[in-house]
ROZA-279409 format. One record per atom (N, C-alpha, C): chain; residue in three letters; x, y, z negated. Coordinates in nm, 2 decimals, padded with zeros to 4 digits. Layout:
  unit  code      px      py      pz
     A   Ala       X       Y       Z
...
! end
This chain:
  unit  code      px      py      pz
     A   Met  -06.63  -00.53   01.56
     A   Met  -06.62  -00.54   01.42
     A   Met  -06.60  -00.41   01.35
     A   Thr  -06.68  -00.37   01.25
     A   Thr  -06.66  -00.24   01.19
     A   Thr  -06.59  -00.26   01.05
     A   Thr  -06.53  -00.16   01.01
     A   Thr  -06.46  -00.16   00.88
     A   Thr  -06.51  -00.05   00.79
     A   Pro  -06.51  -00.06   00.66
     A   Pro  -06.55   00.05   00.57
     A   Pro  -06.47   00.18   00.60
     A   Ala  -06.54   00.29   00.57
     A   Ala  -06.48   00.42   00.60
     A   Ala  -06.35   00.44   00.52
     A   His  -06.34   00.39   00.40
     A   His  -06.23   00.41   00.31
     A   His  -06.10   00.33   00.36
     A   Ser  -06.12   00.24   00.45
     A   Ser  -06.00   00.16   00.49
     A   Ser  -05.94   00.22   00.62
     A   His  -06.00   00.32   00.67
     A   His  -05.94   00.38   00.79
     A   His  -05.81   00.45   00.76
     A   Asp  -05.71   00.45   00.85
     A   Asp  -05.58   00.51   00.83
     A   Asp  -05.60   00.66   00.85
     A   Lys  -05.56   00.74   00.75
     A   Lys  -05.58   00.88   00.75
     A   Lys  -05.46   00.96   00.82
     A   Gly  -05.36   00.89   00.85
     A   Gly  -05.24   00.96   00.91
     A   Gly  -05.14   01.00   00.81
     A   Ile  -05.02   01.04   00.86
     A   Ile  -04.91   01.07   00.77
     A   Ile  -04.93   01.20   00.69
     A   Leu  -04.98   01.30   00.75
     A   Leu  -04.99   01.43   00.68
     A   Leu  -05.08   01.43   00.56
     A   Pro  -05.20   01.38   00.56
     A   Pro  -05.28   01.37   00.44
     A   Pro  -05.22   01.28   00.33
     A   Lys  -05.15   01.17   00.37
     A   Lys  -05.08   01.09   00.27
     A   Lys  -04.97   01.16   00.21
     A   Leu  -04.89   01.23   00.29
     A   Leu  -04.78   01.31   00.23
     A   Leu  -04.83   01.42   00.15
     A   Gly  -04.94   01.49   00.19
     A   Gly  -04.99   01.60   00.10
     A   Gly  -05.04   01.55  -00.03
     A   His  -05.10   01.43  -00.04
     A   His  -05.15   01.38  -00.17
     A   His  -05.03   01.34  -00.25
     A   Gln  -04.92   01.29  -00.19
     A   Gln  -04.80   01.26  -00.27
     A   Gln  -04.74   01.38  -00.33
     A   Ile  -04.73   01.49  -00.25
     A   Ile  -04.67   01.62  -00.29
     A   Ile  -04.75   01.68  -00.41
     A   Val  -04.89   01.67  -00.40
     A   Val  -04.97   01.72  -00.50
     A   Val  -04.95   01.64  -00.63
     A   His  -04.94   01.51  -00.62
     A   His  -04.92   01.43  -00.73
     A   His  -04.79   01.46  -00.80
     A   Leu  -04.68   01.47  -00.72
     A   Leu  -04.55   01.51  -00.78
     A   Leu  -04.56   01.64  -00.85
     A   Tyr  -04.62   01.74  -00.79
     A   Tyr  -04.63   01.87  -00.85
     A   Tyr  -04.70   01.86  -00.99
     A   Asp  -04.81   01.78  -00.99
     A   Asp  -04.89   01.76  -01.12
     A   Asp  -04.80   01.70  -01.22
     A   Leu  -04.72   01.60  -01.18
     A   Leu  -04.63   01.54  -01.28
     A   Leu  -04.52   01.63  -01.33
     A   Leu  -04.47   01.72  -01.25
     A   Leu  -04.36   01.81  -01.29
     A   Leu  -04.41   01.93  -01.36
     A   Ser  -04.53   01.97  -01.33
     A   Ser  -04.58   02.09  -01.40
     A   Ser  -04.63   02.07  -01.54
     A   Gly  -04.66   01.95  -01.58
     A   Gly  -04.70   01.92  -01.72
     A   Gly  -04.84   01.95  -01.74
     A   Pro  -04.89   01.95  -01.86
     A   Pro  -05.03   01.97  -01.89
     A   Pro  -05.07   02.11  -01.87
     A   Ala  -05.19   02.13  -01.84
     A   Ala  -05.24   02.27  -01.81
     A   Ala  -05.24   02.35  -01.95
     A   Met  -05.23   02.48  -01.94
     A   Met  -05.23   02.56  -02.06
     A   Met  -05.36   02.62  -02.07
     A   Ser  -05.41   02.63  -02.19
     A   Ser  -05.53   02.70  -02.22
     A   Ser  -05.50   02.85  -02.23
     A   Glu  -05.61   02.93  -02.23
     A   Glu  -05.59   03.08  -02.24
     A   Glu  -05.52   03.11  -02.37
     A   Gln  -05.56   03.04  -02.48
     A   Gln  -05.49   03.07  -02.61
     A   Gln  -05.34   03.03  -02.61
     A   Asp  -05.31   02.92  -02.54
     A   Asp  -05.17   02.89  -02.52
     A   Asp  -05.09   03.00  -02.44
     A   Arg  -05.15   03.05  -02.34
     A   Arg  -05.09   03.16  -02.26
     A   Arg  -05.07   03.29  -02.35
     A   Ile  -05.16   03.32  -02.43
     A   Ile  -05.15   03.44  -02.52
     A   Ile  -05.04   03.42  -02.62
     A   Asn  -05.04   03.30  -02.68
     A   Asn  -04.93   03.27  -02.78
     A   Asn  -04.79   03.27  -02.72
     A   Arg  -04.78   03.22  -02.59
     A   Arg  -04.65   03.22  -02.53
     A   Arg  -04.61   03.37  -02.49
     A   Glu  -04.70   03.45  -02.45
     A   Glu  -04.67   03.59  -02.42
     A   Glu  -04.63   03.66  -02.54
     A   Ile  -04.69   03.64  -02.65
     A   Ile  -04.66   03.70  -02.78
     A   Ile  -04.52   03.66  -02.82
     A   Ala  -04.49   03.53  -02.81
     A   Ala  -04.36   03.48  -02.85
     A   Ala  -04.25   03.54  -02.76
     A   Glu  -04.27   03.55  -02.63
     A   Glu  -04.17   03.60  -02.54
     A   Glu  -04.15   03.75  -02.56
     A   Ser  -04.25   03.82  -02.61
     A   Ser  -04.24   03.97  -02.62
     A   Ser  -04.19   04.01  -02.76
     A   Glu  -04.18   03.91  -02.85
     A   Glu  -04.13   03.94  -02.99
     A   Glu  -03.99   04.00  -02.99
     A   Pro  -03.89   03.95  -02.93
     A   Pro  -03.76   04.01  -02.93
     A   Pro  -03.76   04.16  -02.88
     A   Ile  -03.84   04.18  -02.77
     A   Ile  -03.85   04.31  -02.71
     A   Ile  -03.91   04.41  -02.81
     A   Arg  -04.01   04.37  -02.88
     A   Arg  -04.08   04.46  -02.98
     A   Arg  -03.99   04.49  -03.09
     A   Arg  -03.90   04.39  -03.13
     A   Arg  -03.81   04.42  -03.25
     A   Arg  -03.70   04.51  -03.21
     A   Ile  -03.65   04.50  -03.08
     A   Ile  -03.55   04.60  -03.03
     A   Ile  -03.61   04.74  -03.03
     A   Arg  -03.73   04.76  -02.99
     A   Arg  -03.79   04.89  -02.98
     A   Arg  -03.80   04.95  -03.12
     A   Thr  -03.84   04.87  -03.22
     A   Thr  -03.86   04.93  -03.35
     A   Thr  -03.72   04.97  -03.41
     A   Tyr  -03.61   04.90  -03.38
     A   Tyr  -03.48   04.94  -03.43
     A   Tyr  -03.43   05.07  -03.36
     A   Gly  -03.47   05.09  -03.24
     A   Gly  -03.42   05.20  -03.16
     A   Gly  -03.49   05.33  -03.20
     A   Leu  -03.61   05.32  -03.26
     A   Leu  -03.68   05.44  -03.29
     A   Leu  -03.66   05.49  -03.43
! end
């Protein structure tokens, strides 16, 4: 008797790997666009730029 390919047991490591990837995706949140990265870098560097202008 044959069974469909998708019903075969893949083993513990592939199952565990898929669960780890799924957990990482849940924890990491939505992906950032290039514009989001640029805006975040500008916002993070704002205090540093203000300190430099006061020092000069």
